[in-house]
C-alpha positions in Angstrom: 122.7 80.8 92.1 125.0 83.7 91.2 125.2 86.7 93.5 123.6 89.4 91.3 121.1 89.8 88.6 121.5 87.7 85.4 121.7 89.6 82.2 121.3 87.7 78.9 124.1 88.8 76.5 124.0 86.2 73.7 122.9 82.8 72.5 125.3 80.0 72.9 125.4 79.5 69.1 126.5 83.1 68.6 129.7 82.5 70.6 131.7 79.5 69.2 134.8 78.4 71.0 137.7 80.9 70.5 135.3 83.9 70.5 135.8 87.1 72.5 133.1 89.7 72.4 132.0 92.9 74.2 128.5 93.5 75.6 127.0 96.4 77.4 125.5 95.3 80.7 123.9 98.3 82.3 126.5 101.0 82.5 129.4 98.5 82.1 131.2 97.0 79.1 131.7 93.3 79.8 134.0 91.0 77.8 132.6 87.5 77.3 134.8 84.7 76.2 134.0 81.2 74.8 136.6 78.6 75.6 136.5 74.9 74.9 135.5 74.3 78.5 132.8 77.0 78.9 132.0 80.7 79.0 133.8 83.4 81.1 133.3 87.1 81.6 135.5 90.0 82.8 135.7 93.7 82.8 135.9 95.0 79.3 139.2 96.8 79.4 142.8 95.8 79.9 144.6 96.8 83.2 147.6 98.1 81.3 146.2 101.0 79.2 142.5 100.2 78.8 142.7 98.1 75.6 139.4 96.5 74.5 139.6 92.9 75.8 136.5 91.8 73.8 138.6 92.4 70.6 141.5 90.3 71.9 142.7 86.9 70.6 142.0 83.7 72.5 144.4 80.8 72.5 142.6 78.2 74.6 141.6 80.2 77.6 144.5 82.7 77.4 143.4 86.1 76.1 145.9 88.5 74.5 144.9 92.2 74.6 145.0 93.7 71.1 146.8 96.9 72.1 150.0 95.8 73.8 149.8 92.1 74.2 149.1 91.7 77.9 147.8 88.2 78.5 145.1 87.0 80.9 143.7 83.6 81.9 140.0 84.3 81.3 139.0 81.6 83.8 140.6 83.5 86.7 141.3 87.0 85.4 145.0 86.5 86.3 147.7 88.3 84.3 150.0 85.7 82.8 153.2 87.7 83.7 152.2 88.9 87.1 149.5 86.8 88.9 149.0 89.6 91.4 147.3 91.6 88.7 143.7 90.4 88.1 140.8 91.4 86.0 137.5 91.7 87.6 135.6 88.6 86.6 131.9 87.8 86.6 130.0 84.5 86.9 128.5 83.2 83.6 125.4 81.0 83.5 124.0 79.1 80.5 120.3 78.6 80.6 118.1 77.4 77.7 120.8 78.1 75.1 121.4 81.7 76.4 124.6 83.0 77.9 123.9 85.2 81.0 126.3 87.3 83.0 125.7 87.9 86.7 126.0 91.5 87.7 
Protein backbone atom coordinates (compact mmCIF):
# COMPACT_ATOMS: atom_id res chain seq x y z
CA UNK A 1 0.00 0.00 0.00
CA UNK A 2 1.35 3.46 -0.89
CA UNK A 3 2.52 5.79 1.86
CA UNK A 4 -0.06 8.55 1.62
CA UNK A 5 -3.61 9.11 0.53
CA UNK A 6 -4.64 8.01 -2.96
CA UNK A 7 -6.07 10.70 -5.23
CA UNK A 8 -7.89 9.68 -8.40
CA UNK A 9 -6.65 11.82 -11.29
CA UNK A 10 -7.97 10.07 -14.42
CA UNK A 11 -9.34 6.93 -15.99
CA UNK A 12 -6.83 4.61 -17.65
CA UNK A 13 -8.57 5.13 -21.01
CA UNK A 14 -7.97 8.90 -20.74
CA UNK A 15 -4.18 8.43 -20.68
CA UNK A 16 -3.01 6.35 -23.66
CA UNK A 17 0.70 5.43 -23.84
CA UNK A 18 2.83 8.44 -24.74
CA UNK A 19 0.60 10.85 -22.84
CA UNK A 20 1.77 13.44 -20.32
CA UNK A 21 -0.81 15.50 -18.40
CA UNK A 22 -1.02 17.81 -15.40
CA UNK A 23 -3.45 17.33 -12.53
CA UNK A 24 -4.13 19.37 -9.43
CA UNK A 25 -3.77 17.20 -6.32
CA UNK A 26 -4.57 19.31 -3.28
CA UNK A 27 -2.32 22.35 -3.50
CA UNK A 28 0.16 20.70 -5.89
CA UNK A 29 0.41 20.35 -9.64
CA UNK A 30 1.37 16.76 -10.40
CA UNK A 31 2.49 15.55 -13.83
CA UNK A 32 1.26 12.06 -14.76
CA UNK A 33 2.85 10.05 -17.54
CA UNK A 34 1.62 7.00 -19.41
CA UNK A 35 4.43 4.80 -20.74
CA UNK A 36 4.21 1.42 -22.42
CA UNK A 37 5.05 -0.26 -19.10
CA UNK A 38 2.76 1.74 -16.80
CA UNK A 39 1.91 5.06 -15.20
CA UNK A 40 4.29 7.40 -13.38
CA UNK A 41 3.95 10.74 -11.59
CA UNK A 42 6.28 13.56 -10.62
CA UNK A 43 6.30 17.14 -9.54
CA UNK A 44 4.70 19.30 -12.20
CA UNK A 45 7.58 21.65 -12.97
CA UNK A 46 11.06 21.23 -14.42
CA UNK A 47 14.08 21.66 -12.14
CA UNK A 48 15.73 24.01 -14.64
CA UNK A 49 13.34 26.96 -14.91
CA UNK A 50 9.97 25.59 -13.89
CA UNK A 51 8.73 24.46 -17.29
CA UNK A 52 5.39 22.58 -17.30
CA UNK A 53 6.38 18.89 -17.41
CA UNK A 54 2.82 17.73 -18.07
CA UNK A 55 3.06 19.48 -21.44
CA UNK A 56 6.34 17.79 -22.33
CA UNK A 57 6.96 15.13 -24.96
CA UNK A 58 7.41 11.48 -24.03
CA UNK A 59 9.68 9.18 -26.01
CA UNK A 60 9.22 5.82 -24.32
CA UNK A 61 9.68 6.80 -20.66
CA UNK A 62 11.98 9.76 -21.35
CA UNK A 63 10.27 13.12 -20.96
CA UNK A 64 11.53 16.28 -22.64
CA UNK A 65 10.55 19.56 -20.96
CA UNK A 66 8.81 21.82 -23.49
CA UNK A 67 10.71 24.96 -22.44
CA UNK A 68 14.42 24.15 -22.69
CA UNK A 69 14.65 20.47 -23.54
CA UNK A 70 15.79 19.06 -20.19
CA UNK A 71 15.12 15.33 -20.17
CA UNK A 72 14.03 13.03 -17.36
CA UNK A 73 13.35 9.33 -16.96
CA UNK A 74 9.79 9.45 -15.58
CA UNK A 75 10.23 6.05 -13.91
CA UNK A 76 12.93 7.38 -11.57
CA UNK A 77 12.79 11.17 -11.92
CA UNK A 78 16.48 11.22 -12.89
CA UNK A 79 17.75 13.91 -15.23
CA UNK A 80 19.27 12.29 -18.33
CA UNK A 81 22.33 14.57 -18.34
CA UNK A 82 23.08 14.69 -14.61
CA UNK A 83 21.66 11.71 -12.67
CA UNK A 84 22.25 13.59 -9.38
CA UNK A 85 19.35 15.87 -10.34
CA UNK A 86 16.02 14.18 -9.63
CA UNK A 87 12.40 15.19 -9.80
CA UNK A 88 10.22 14.39 -6.84
CA UNK A 89 8.24 11.31 -7.86
CA UNK A 90 5.03 9.81 -6.51
CA UNK A 91 3.67 6.30 -6.47
CA UNK A 92 0.87 5.58 -8.94
CA UNK A 93 -1.75 2.89 -8.38
CA UNK A 94 -4.30 1.65 -10.91
CA UNK A 95 -7.54 0.36 -9.37
CA UNK A 96 -10.78 -0.44 -11.17
CA UNK A 97 -9.68 1.43 -14.29
CA UNK A 98 -8.70 4.58 -12.37
CA UNK A 99 -5.24 6.14 -12.17
CA UNK A 100 -4.49 7.23 -8.59
CA UNK A 101 -1.53 9.17 -7.23
CA UNK A 102 -0.31 8.67 -3.65
CA UNK A 103 0.18 11.99 -1.83
